[in-house]
N, C-alpha and C positions, 0 to 999 in steps of 0.2 A: 693517701694514706689507704692501708690494707683495709680493704672490707672484709669484714669478720660477721658472723652469726650476730653477735651481741648488737655492734652498730645498727646492722639492718632491723632487728629486730625493734631498737628503741627509735630509730627513725619511721618507722610502719605505726608503731602503738602513739607516738606524739604525733602524727599526720593523722592516726584515726581518731585522735582527741579533738585537735584543731576543727576538723571536717565536721566532728559532732557538735562541737559548740557553734560554729558560724552555720550549721545546718538549722541548729536549735535558733541561734539570734535570729535568722531570715525570716524561720516560720513564724517566732513569739514577737518579734519587733513590732510587725502590724497590730497584733492584738494588743500588745502593751501600750501602744501609745493611745487605740481608740477606747481604752479603758482609762488611760490618764486623761482623757479629752471630755469623758464623761463623768469623771470622778469631778474634774475641773469645771462642769456646767451644773451638776449638783451644788457643790459649794458655793458659786456665783450664784444660783437661784437663792438658794439660802440667803447669803447676804442681800442681796436685792429683796427679798419680801422682808428682812429685819429693818433696814433703812427704809424701805415706803412703808413700814407700819409707823416707825418713828416719826417721820415725817407727814404722816396721815394725822396724828396726833398733836404735831405742832406746827409752825408756819414754814411755809415752803423754801423762805429765805432764812431758815433757821438749822442750817447744818453744821452740825458740828465740827470745827475746823480739826480737832484733834482725829474724828471718824475718818474725815477724808484723809490726813496725812498716815495714819495706820493703814487703809484701803491702798493709798499708793505704795506702802512699803512693801505690801504684799503684791504688787503688781497690778494693780486694779483701780481705774479710773471711774470717776463719777461726772457724771453729766446731767445738770437739772433741764427740764424743759418748762418754758413758761410761755404761754401764750402763743403755744405752737412753736416756740421756738427754742433751740438748744444754746446755752451758756458757752457753750466750747465747739470749736468747727470738728470735722475730720469724721462725723457718723454718716451714714446715709441718708438723703432724704427721707427715705421711705420708712426707714425706724423710725425718726423724729415722729414723720407724720402718726404711726401706727399708735405710739407709746399717746399722743395729744387727742388722738380721736378716741381714747379709752380702753385701747387694747394691749394686752402684756406682749411682749417681744420674750419667747422661750430659746434660749440656748440658739441662738441665729448665729452662722456664722458670716463674717463679715468683713470688709478691709476696713480697717482704723489706722489713718495716720500712716499708711504704706505697706501695713504689715497684716497678716491675717490675724483674727481677734473674735472672741464671742462674747456675745450681746445677750444681757438680761436687762430688759425693761418692765415698769410698772406703770401704770398709771395712777394719779393721786386726785387732783380736781378736774375740773373742765379744761382741756386746753394745755395740761401740765402734769408732770412724771419726773420719775428718776429712772437714768439707766447707767448701769454698771459696767466696763467695758475690761476686758480682760484678753490683752494680747497674747497670741499662742507663739510663745518662744521654742527655741531648739534645747531647752533645758533638759525635755524629757529623752528628746534622743541623743543628747550628751551624754547623762544619767546611764543610759540602757549602755551605749557605746562604752562608756567607762568600766560598769558593772562586767560588760563583755570582755574586757582587756582583762580584768582580774579572774574571768571565768579561763581565757586563754591559757594564761599563768597557772593557772591549777592544773590545765589538762595536760599543757607540755610537763610539769613536773611530775603528775602522776603518770603520763606516759612515757616520760625516762624511767620512772622508777618501775611500773610496770613490764617495759619493755626489757630492761636488765632483768628483772626476775625472770619473765618468760625466756628470754635468751639463755641465763643460767641452766636453766632446767632441762632447756633444748640442746646446749651444746655439752652440757655433761656426759650425756650418755654417745655423743659423738667423738667426743675428748677421749673415753672410753675405749670406744670401739676402734680410735685411732690408735691408740696405744698398743691395744690387743692386737690389730693388725702388724704394727711394727715388730711387735714380739715374734707372731708367726712368723713374718719373713727372715727374724734373726734364728728362726730355727726352734724356738720355744712353743713346744705342742700341747703343753700343759694348761695354757691360759684358758681361762674362762670367764666369761661376764655374767654379774649378777642380772636376771631377768625382772625388771622392774618397769613400772608403768610410765608414760602413756603407752599404749597399743604398739605405736609405730616403733619406739626405743626398745619394747621387749621384743618383737619382730627382730630388730637389727642386733639383736643381743642373743636370741635364738639362732640366728644367720651364722652368726659369728662363731657361736660355740659349735655348731654343724658342721664350719668349715673346717676349726681345729679338730673335731673327732675323723672327718674326712680322710682329712691329710696326715694325721696319726695312724688312721687304718690304712689308707694308700702307702705310706712309707715303710709301715711293717709290711705291708704285703711285698713291695720293692726289696724289700732285705731278704725276705725270706725266699723270694723268687731268685734274686743275685745269688743267694747263698743254693740254692737247690740248682742252680744253671752251672757256678764255679764247679759244684762237686761234678754235675755230671761231666763237664770239661775236663776235670782233673783227672776223671776214671781213664778215660780213653788216652790221655797224652800220659799218665803215667805207665798204660800197657806200651805203648809205641815206645817211649823213652827206654823202658827196661828192655823191651826186643833188640831195640836198636842199640843199647849198650853191650846187651849179649853177642849180637853180631860183628860189632866192632872188636869185642875183645877174644872172638873166636871162640866163645863158651857153645855157641851153636855152631854145630857141623854141616857138612852139607847135605845129611840126610835130614837135618831137622829143619834145612831153611826155608824149604817150600811151606813147610807148616807155620813157623814164624810170619813168612811175607801173608799166608792167607789171615792170620790174625792181626797183623798191621793192617792190611786193607781193610779188613771188616770194622777195624776201631777207625780208621780214618773216613771211611764212608758215615760211620756213625757220629762223626765230627762234623762233618760235611751237611748232612741233615739237620743237626742239631743248630749249625753256624744260619744254614739258611731258613730254617723257621724262626729264627731271633731276624734275622732282615726282613722276613714277609711281614712280621709282627708289626716292626720298625715302619716300613713302605705303606701297612694299611692304613695308618692315620693321615697319609699324606694325600693331598687332592689329585696327585699325578698317578696315582696307582692305577696300573693297566686293567682294565677292563674291556673285553670284547663281547659283543652281544652278538649271538648268533640263533637261528632256528635249531633246537636240540632236542633229538629224542630219548629221552632220559630211559626209556627201555633198552634202547640199544647202547646206549653208554654204558648201563650197570651190566648188560650182556658182556662186554668187550671186557668190563673191570672186572667180572668173575673170571672171565678165560684169563686174564693176567695173572691173577692171585691164586689160581687153581692149582698149580704146583707147588707155591710156598705153602697153602693151606696142607695139600695132601703130605708134604714133606714135613708138617708140623704134627700129622695125625688129627687135623680138624677137618669137619665136614662142611664144605661151603656149599649154600643153597642159595636159590633164586626164586623170588615170585615175581614175576613179570605178567602184564596186561597182556592179552592177545593183541590188542590195537595199539599204535604208536602214539606215545606221550610227549606232544611237542609244547617246549615253553622256550621262551625268548630268552637266554642268560649266556653264560661265560662257560663253554664246555672245558677249556683248561682248568677253570677254577672250581667248577662241579667235581672233576676227578681228585684234583686235590684236597677237597673236601673228603671223598669219600675215601681214597686211600688214607688219609688222617685215621678217619674212624677205624677203618680195617685193620691199621696198624695197633691202634689202641686196642680193638677186639682180641687181636689174634694175640697179644704180649698176655690176656691175663686169661683167655680160655684153655682149658686143660684138652689135653687128646681126648677124642673121640665125642668132644663136644660141638654143637652146630654152630655157625656162621651163616646168618639170612642176610640176602642183599634184598630188598623190597622196592617196587615201584608202584605206585596207584595213582591214578587219574581221577580227583575228584570234580566235581561240577564248580567250586572256587578257586582251587589251586591242586597242585601236582605234589605228591610228597616221594621222596626217596628215603627209606627205612634202612637202618643198619641195625641187626639184632644179634645176641649171642646168648649163648650157653655157661657163660662164665659165672664168675662168683658175683658178679652185679653190683650195685650201689644201695646204700641206705636213704632213706628220704631226706638225711641231712645231708649226704653228699651229692645228692642231686639239686640240692639248693646252691652248691656253689661248683658244681661239676665245670662249668666254664669258664671260672677263675684261674688266671695263671699260678700254675705251684700248688693249688688247695689240695687237690687229691694226691699230687705227689707227697705232701709234707704228712697226708693222713698215712699213707699205705707206705712208705718210705721202709723199707726192712720186712715188713707184714708179707707183701708179695710183689711180683715182677712190676716194676713201675719205669714210665720212659723219662724223659723231661719236663714234665708238667706244662710243656706249651701246646702240646697236639689239639686238645680239645679248647684250649684259649683261641688258637689258631683256627679250628675249621669254625668258632661262635662267630668270629668277627669276618671271617671270610664270607659267610651266610647273609650276616647282616649289611656287609658291603655289596653283596649280588641285589641287597631287597629283600629277602627271604627271613624266615624264621627257624631256630633249632630248637629242640625239646629235647630234653634227656627223661627218661621213663625207667619202668620195670618191665622187661621181655616176658612172654608168653613161654619162652624156649629157658626162664630161669635167671638169665643175665640180665646186662644193660641193653636199653633198646635207645637208641639217637634218632629222630625223624627230623627232616628237613623238608620245609614245608616252602615252594616258591608258584607265586603266580604264573599264570601263563604268557602275562605280558610285563615281565618282569623290569623292575627299574631299578638302577644302581641307587645307593644312598652314602652318603658323605661319612 
């Protein structure tokens, strides 16, 4: 039989009910038995006092047979003591001697005819008296266990009912969550659960709703990203196709072939960069992404980067400056990945910076970490832009057709590379009027998955 929440809840509540009844019975049974025995003693003492009073006012041998029969009907035996002797055997001699000596016997527990009994005795005249014996049978115990059986049955019924109700209350949010999860897996992103008590069910509903919203947002961004990437791929492909058709049809003569080849080469390189960025983004999520940690002087690395980019920046009319410390700033990191990050940030800045505006590469060695900074004098970003600067395609969607934009992958790629190197990256406003990107690296950098 398949185990379900309902069956488990019913079993648990029934077990709790049974255990509660049994524990209560074990605690209460001795108290009940003592109370019943005390009550029996008091009743027997009253009976004995009444009979002794009657016999004191009459003759000792004038015991009413009907009274004796009534006592026996109630499980009480009567023994008369005459001249120090009992008219019925079975009583301990000490009890008979006590009554014959004129002393009462009050609620004494003795063995009578092989079983425990309570004895009450009252003296009458010298050497005579009356003794009542009531055996202690198991009737009280049987009555307690009989009532315990009814209590157990009632507990089982109550436990089954409470368990079924509890399981229904608990299982409903789980069933709703399972249904919502199935709809989410089927592609329905509009599913939402009502947030209802108890607190655990409300947390589950909020988690499912948050997951649905996150999936909807993620898929929306993926669609936008794919649209932007497809557009970026289509533009150079269209250019390449157009020039290739023109060359094959002879539209472009020998004098224009060199120009066409240069254009096609530039577009092919653009495609290669785009495909390379996509491959790096995909590999960044893999555990085997290659990271080689070496002691790296960031000041020297940025100096070499500035020399490599100097000619290109000069060709665009952009002023490239560096702000480097006099002493080396050495961190444990991957120099190739740091260069890849800085190149991406420079590519992003150079695309937006107008002629005669500056781009600044800076390195700072702080007590807790080192910083590499790329600042520019371009149009910069708004505060809202900075909040989504490292999301794939976010700025591309905002500024497509407004100003020159790239593929929408560069900043996302730089951010993931920095995080993979165990560092931090921050976007902000530059003192030069444009954007500022700051990469922070600990001196003993550790890579992260």
